[in-house]
C-alpha positions in Angstrom: -1.4 -7.5 -11.1 2.3 -7.2 -10.3 3.6 -4.4 -8.0 7.2 -3.0 -8.5 7.7 -5.0 -11.6 11.3 -5.5 -12.6 12.7 -4.5 -9.2 14.0 -6.5 -6.2 10.7 -5.8 -4.5 8.5 -7.3 -7.4 5.4 -8.9 -6.0 2.8 -10.8 -8.1 -0.3 -9.8 -6.2 -2.9 -11.4 -8.5 -2.2 -14.1 -11.1 -4.7 -16.0 -13.2 -7.5 -14.9 -11.0 -11.0 -15.8 -12.4 -14.2 -15.2 -10.5 -17.8 -14.8 -11.6 -20.5 -13.7 -9.1 -24.2 -14.3 -9.5 -26.7 -11.6 -8.6 -27.3 -11.4 -4.8 -24.2 -13.6 -4.1 -22.8 -12.7 -0.7 -19.2 -14.0 -0.9 -16.9 -14.1 2.1 -13.1 -14.1 1.3 -10.4 -15.5 3.4 -6.7 -16.2 3.0 -3.3 -15.7 4.6 -1.3 -12.5 4.7 -0.4 -11.3 1.1 -2.9 -13.7 -0.5 -4.4 -10.9 -2.6 -7.7 -10.4 -0.9 -7.6 -6.6 -0.4 -5.8 -6.2 -3.7 -8.6 -7.9 -5.5 -11.2 -5.5 -4.0 -8.9 -2.5 -4.7 -8.6 -3.6 -8.4 -12.4 -3.9 -8.7 -12.8 -0.4 -7.1 -10.2 1.1 -9.4 -7.6 2.0 -6.8 -4.9 0.4 -9.0 -4.8 -0.1 -12.8 -4.9 -3.7 -13.9 -1.9 -5.2 -15.8 -4.0 -7.7 -17.8 -7.5 -9.0 -17.9 -11.0 -7.5 -17.6 -13.4 -6.5 -14.9 -17.0 -6.8 -16.1 -19.8 -5.5 -13.9 -23.4 -6.4 -15.0 -22.3 -6.3 -18.7 -20.3 -3.1 -18.4 -16.5 -3.3 -18.9 -15.1 -1.1 -16.0 -11.5 -2.4 -16.5 -10.1 1.0 -17.5 -12.5 3.3 -15.8 -10.9 5.6 -13.1 -11.9 5.1 -9.5 -14.2 8.0 -9.3 -16.1 6.8 -12.4 -16.9 3.5 -10.7 -18.5 5.2 -7.7 -22.0 5.0 -9.2 -21.7 1.2 -9.5 -19.9 0.3 -6.3 -20.4 0.7 -2.5 -17.4 0.3 -0.3 -16.7 0.1 3.4 -13.1 0.2 4.6 -11.3 -1.3 7.6 -10.8 2.2 9.0 -14.3 3.6 9.8 -13.2 7.1 9.0 -11.9 6.3 5.6 -14.6 7.1 3.0 -16.0 9.8 5.3 -15.2 13.5 5.9 -14.4 13.6 9.6 -14.5 17.4 9.8 -17.9 17.6 8.2 -21.3 17.2 9.9 -23.3 13.9 9.8 -25.9 15.4 7.5 -23.2 16.7 5.2 -21.6 13.3 4.9 -25.0 11.8 4.2 -25.5 14.4 1.4 -22.2 13.4 -0.1 -23.2 9.7 0.0 -26.6 10.5 -1.5 -25.1 12.4 -4.4 -22.4 9.8 -5.0 -22.0 9.2 -8.8 -24.5 12.0 -9.6 -23.9 15.3 -11.3 -23.4 18.2 -8.8 -24.8 21.7 -9.1 -24.4 25.0 -7.3 -27.8 25.0 -5.5 -28.0 25.1 -1.6 -26.5 21.9 -0.4 -29.2 20.4 2.0 -32.8 21.5 1.9 -35.4 21.1 4.6 -37.1 18.1 2.9 -33.7 16.4 2.6 -33.0 17.0 6.3 -36.3 15.4 7.2 -35.5 12.4 4.9 -32.0 11.9 6.5 -33.5 12.1 10.0 -36.0 9.3 9.1 -33.2 7.2 7.7 -31.0 7.6 10.8 -33.9 7.0 13.2 -34.3 3.5 11.8 -30.7 2.7 13.2 -31.8 3.4 16.8 -28.5 5.0 17.6 -29.8 8.5 18.4 -27.9 9.9 15.4 -31.1 11.6 14.1 -30.7 14.1 17.0 -27.0 14.8 16.2 -27.3 15.7 12.5 -24.9 18.7 12.9 -22.3 16.7 14.9 -18.9 16.2 13.2 -18.4 12.6 12.0 -15.0 12.6 13.6 -16.7 12.6 17.0 -18.6 9.4 16.4 -17.5 5.9 17.5 -16.3 3.5 14.8 -19.5 1.4 15.3 -21.7 4.4 14.8 -19.9 5.4 11.6 -20.1 1.9 10.2 -23.8 1.5 11.1 -24.8 4.8 9.7 -22.6 4.7 6.6 -23.4 1.1 5.6 -27.2 1.5 6.2 -27.4 4.8 4.4 -25.4 3.8 1.3 -27.1 0.5 0.9 -30.7 1.8 1.4 -30.4 5.0 -0.6 -28.2 4.1 -3.5 -28.3 0.4 -4.0 -24.8 -0.4 -5.4 -24.4 -3.1 -8.1 -21.7 -4.5 -5.9 -20.8 -3.9 -2.2 -17.2 -4.3 -1.2 -16.4 -4.8 2.5 -12.7 -4.9 3.3 -12.2 -6.3 6.8 -14.7 -3.6 7.9 -14.9 -4.9 11.5 -11.2 -5.5 12.1 -10.7 -2.3 14.0 -13.7 -2.7 16.3 -14.1 -4.3 19.7 -15.8 -7.8 19.6 -19.2 -6.5 20.8 -19.3 -3.7 18.3 -18.0 -5.9 15.5 -20.8 -8.5 16.2 -23.4 -5.7 16.0 -22.0 -4.3 12.7 -21.8 -7.8 11.2 -25.4 -8.4 12.2 -26.5 -5.1 10.5 -24.3 -6.0 7.5 -26.1 -9.3 7.0 -29.5 -7.7 7.5 -28.9 -4.9 5.0 -27.5 -7.2 2.3 -30.5 -9.5 2.7 -33.1 -6.7 2.8 -31.8 -4.8 -0.2 -30.9 -7.9 -2.2 -27.3 -6.8 -2.6 -24.4 -8.6 -4.3 -21.5 -8.3 -1.9 -17.8 -9.4 -1.3 -16.5 -9.4 2.2 -12.9 -9.9 3.2 -12.6 -11.2 6.7 -9.8 -12.6 9.0 -12.4 -14.5 11.0 -12.9 -18.1 9.7 -16.1 -18.6 11.8 -17.6 -15.4 10.4 -16.6 -16.5 6.8 -18.4 -19.8 7.3 -21.5 -18.4 9.0 -22.1 -15.4 6.8 -23.1 -15.3 3.1 -23.9 -18.1 0.6 -20.4 -18.6 -0.8 -16.9 -18.6 0.5 -13.6 -18.4 -1.4 -10.1 -18.9 -0.1 -7.1 -17.2 -1.8 -3.4 -18.0 -1.8 -0.6 -16.2 -3.7 -3.0 -14.2 -5.9 -5.2 -17.1 -6.8 -8.5 -18.7 -5.7 -7.7 -22.1 -4.3 -11.1 -23.0 -2.9 -14.6 -21.9 -3.8 -17.6 -23.4 -1.9 -21.3 -22.5 -1.7 -24.7 -23.8 -0.6 -25.1 -26.8 1.8 -21.4 -27.7 1.5 -20.5 -24.2 2.9 -23.1 -24.4 5.7 -21.6 -27.7 6.9 -18.0 -26.4 7.0 -15.9 -26.3 10.1 -12.7 -24.3 10.7 -10.7 -27.5 10.6 -12.1 -28.2 7.1 -10.8 -24.9 5.9 -7.4 -25.5 7.3 -7.3 -28.9 5.7 -8.4 -27.5 2.3 -5.7 -24.8 2.5 -3.0 -27.4 3.2 -4.3 -29.6 0.4 -4.5 -26.8 -2.2 -1.3 -24.9 -1.3 0.9 -27.7 -0.1 1.7 -25.9 3.2 0.3 -25.0 6.5 -1.9 -22.0 7.0 0.2 -19.1 8.4 -1.8 -16.2 9.7 -1.7 -15.6 13.4 -4.6 -13.0 13.4 -6.9 -15.3 11.6 -6.0 -18.3 13.7 -6.6 -16.4 16.9 -10.0 -15.2 15.6 
């Protein structure tokens, strides 16, 4: 993928990128600024059209499918907790939208009594008290509450073939971020999901998931899994980056994390 091709602002965002995931892989993705991490997730989600190549999901070629047509295959949680939700709508209305994601819509009454009971039961499991605030606007919730509710609901009700997490804790305070990551790990394991998580925190990238990839200038320069990943230290990742890229790792936010 190249942005602004043929102009002074031309940027090769992804080049020669090859990646194959196995079922139930939980892949953490790290890299410096402009490495292509979020672009890769956006390409999979259909936000941008690809220039060349293919995106195959469980045997289905989704390379040219529009973003809305990929909704039934993918789950996605953004860095902004309000992105992907309708802030002006009630909690139960947002849950209904998530529940119907990728399905045909009709003109019948939106949320029946049985459905309300079902949503309440699902929210009660989060232990956030959201089951008693079903008619509250989502815009009034904290970022952590939105993440917990949205992630749990989408994963448990409509198991996506691939879950995309794009720095989904970056805007949260450390305590809330740790809670959301713990829930993320729990949900992915319980529902046997295949997931890709972009993170700026090297320690989280090492600790979470069964596989880690490092990106640089639109390519994957390091791919590690299993015991080798478990035994990694942050210093190992920095050394691998310097070895593969021929330069020092430059990302203040990631270094501070």
